[in-house]
Backbone as CSV, one residue per row, in Angstrom:
resi,resn,N_x,N_y,N_z,CA_x,CA_y,CA_z,C_x,C_y,C_z
1,MET,5.918,-25.018,-14.821,5.234,-23.487,-16.131,4.385,-22.605,-15.024
2,PRO,5.515,-21.927,-15.137,5.364,-20.388,-14.727,3.986,-19.623,-15.206
3,ILE,3.226,-19.094,-14.303,2.908,-18.198,-14.609,3.043,-16.795,-14.813
4,GLU,2.360,-16.213,-15.498,2.609,-14.113,-16.416,1.550,-13.780,-15.195
5,ILE,2.600,-12.427,-14.597,1.402,-11.838,-14.057,1.015,-10.434,-14.227
6,ARG,-0.190,-9.679,-15.870,-0.265,-8.515,-16.517,-0.159,-7.762,-15.930
7,GLU,-1.046,-7.955,-15.005,-1.564,-6.616,-13.882,-1.732,-6.846,-12.610
8,LEU,-1.558,-6.302,-11.745,-1.748,-6.061,-10.564,-2.676,-4.818,-9.559
9,SER,-3.619,-5.480,-8.726,-4.974,-4.444,-8.093,-4.359,-4.943,-7.307
10,VAL,-4.814,-3.816,-6.679,-4.425,-4.364,-4.619,-5.436,-3.139,-3.893
11,LYS,-6.549,-3.163,-3.050,-7.620,-2.647,-2.707,-7.175,-2.593,-0.964
12,VAL,-7.160,-1.269,-0.670,-7.322,-1.104,0.501,-8.347,-1.301,2.329
13,ASN,-8.946,-1.084,2.713,-9.919,-0.727,3.045,-9.630,-0.759,5.112
14,ILE,-9.251,0.802,5.162,-9.145,1.197,6.581,-10.089,2.103,7.075
15,LYS,-10.233,1.177,8.473,-11.734,1.457,9.940,-10.402,1.939,10.617
16,GLU,-10.933,3.272,10.760,-10.569,3.158,11.555,-11.866,3.466,12.794
17,GLU,-11.810,2.942,14.741,-12.315,2.806,15.907,-12.972,3.932,16.258
18,ASN,-12.924,4.918,16.946,-13.418,5.824,17.557,-12.455,5.616,18.867
19,GLN,-12.101,6.997,19.097,-11.237,7.461,19.488,-10.868,8.871,20.488
20,ARG,-10.516,8.566,21.673,-10.192,10.092,22.139,-9.517,10.952,20.800
21,PRO,-10.011,12.752,21.490,-8.663,13.429,20.311,-7.441,13.229,20.245
22,ALA,-6.664,13.096,21.686,-5.325,12.931,21.356,-5.272,12.001,21.102
23,ILE,-5.666,10.853,20.720,-5.014,9.632,20.589,-5.117,9.822,18.699
24,ALA,-6.344,10.167,18.818,-7.075,10.761,16.614,-6.487,11.058,16.404
25,ASP,-4.725,12.561,16.411,-3.759,12.878,15.801,-2.920,11.956,15.624
26,GLN,-2.533,11.594,16.819,-2.242,10.200,16.456,-2.162,9.198,15.412
27,GLY,-3.397,8.953,15.568,-3.673,8.141,14.897,-3.829,8.306,13.181
28,ALA,-4.305,9.766,12.656,-3.619,10.856,12.150,-2.734,10.156,11.316
29,ASN,-1.661,10.502,12.170,-0.322,10.138,11.680,-0.563,8.891,10.848
30,ASN,-0.521,8.036,12.091,-0.192,6.959,11.635,-0.569,6.397,10.208
31,ASN,-2.330,7.070,9.915,-2.919,6.998,8.787,-1.461,6.938,7.449
32,ARG,-1.203,8.534,7.830,-0.711,9.432,6.861,0.601,8.132,6.294
33,GLN,1.040,7.806,7.580,2.499,6.473,7.343,2.458,5.041,7.172
34,ASN,0.868,4.628,7.169,1.099,3.197,6.653,0.759,3.612,5.259
35,ALA,-0.132,4.980,4.635,-0.361,5.160,3.564,0.873,5.332,2.774
36,LYS,1.821,5.745,3.254,3.044,6.252,2.623,3.092,4.848,2.185
37,VAL,3.790,4.071,3.210,4.805,3.030,2.902,3.965,1.996,2.470
38,LEU,2.215,1.626,1.846,1.928,1.629,0.978,2.394,1.431,-0.111
39,ASN,1.794,2.676,-0.709,2.310,3.577,-1.468,3.993,3.331,-1.784
40,GLU,5.032,2.813,-1.514,6.180,2.717,-1.739,6.127,1.042,-1.894
41,CYS,5.701,0.398,-0.901,5.414,-0.875,-1.402,5.016,-1.191,-2.590
42,LEU,4.016,-0.799,-3.450,2.896,-0.177,-4.872,4.225,-0.488,-5.921
43,GLU,4.567,0.734,-5.348,5.911,0.957,-6.838,6.278,0.027,-6.758
44,GLN,7.336,-0.241,-5.705,8.229,-1.671,-5.257,7.432,-2.256,-6.394
45,VAL,6.579,-3.013,-6.071,5.849,-4.430,-6.589,5.508,-3.461,-8.317
46,ALA,5.473,-3.254,-8.674,4.603,-2.345,-9.945,6.369,-2.610,-11.239
47,GLN,7.050,-1.861,-9.377,9.278,-1.773,-11.529,9.157,-3.126,-11.081
48,LEU,8.976,-4.002,-9.857,9.226,-5.472,-9.986,9.422,-6.428,-11.391
49,LEU,7.993,-6.040,-11.286,7.144,-6.435,-12.514,6.950,-5.791,-13.786
50,ARG,7.484,-4.744,-14.171,7.979,-3.649,-15.027,9.223,-4.251,-15.804
51,ASN,10.492,-4.753,-14.872,11.751,-5.118,-14.992,11.606,-6.484,-15.381
52,LYS,10.593,-7.728,-14.764,10.874,-8.536,-15.331,9.326,-9.286,-16.473
53,LYS,8.977,-7.958,-16.447,7.751,-8.225,-18.154,9.272,-7.970,-19.414
54,GLU,10.604,-7.327,-19.069,10.990,-6.654,-19.982,12.915,-7.937,-20.383
55,ARG,12.582,-8.705,-19.271,13.047,-9.481,-19.971,13.308,-10.526,-21.036
């Protein structure tokens, strides 16, 4: 029996450890990149769910 997902909610907490200043810049870039990838994934999941709902 299929299950219908009407809404998907994803909550993410990112906790950074203390880093040296030179590494902190890389950490900030990594966080931005991670956030970008996460947003792209969420958009794709939302699009898939919208497509399934239309069927």
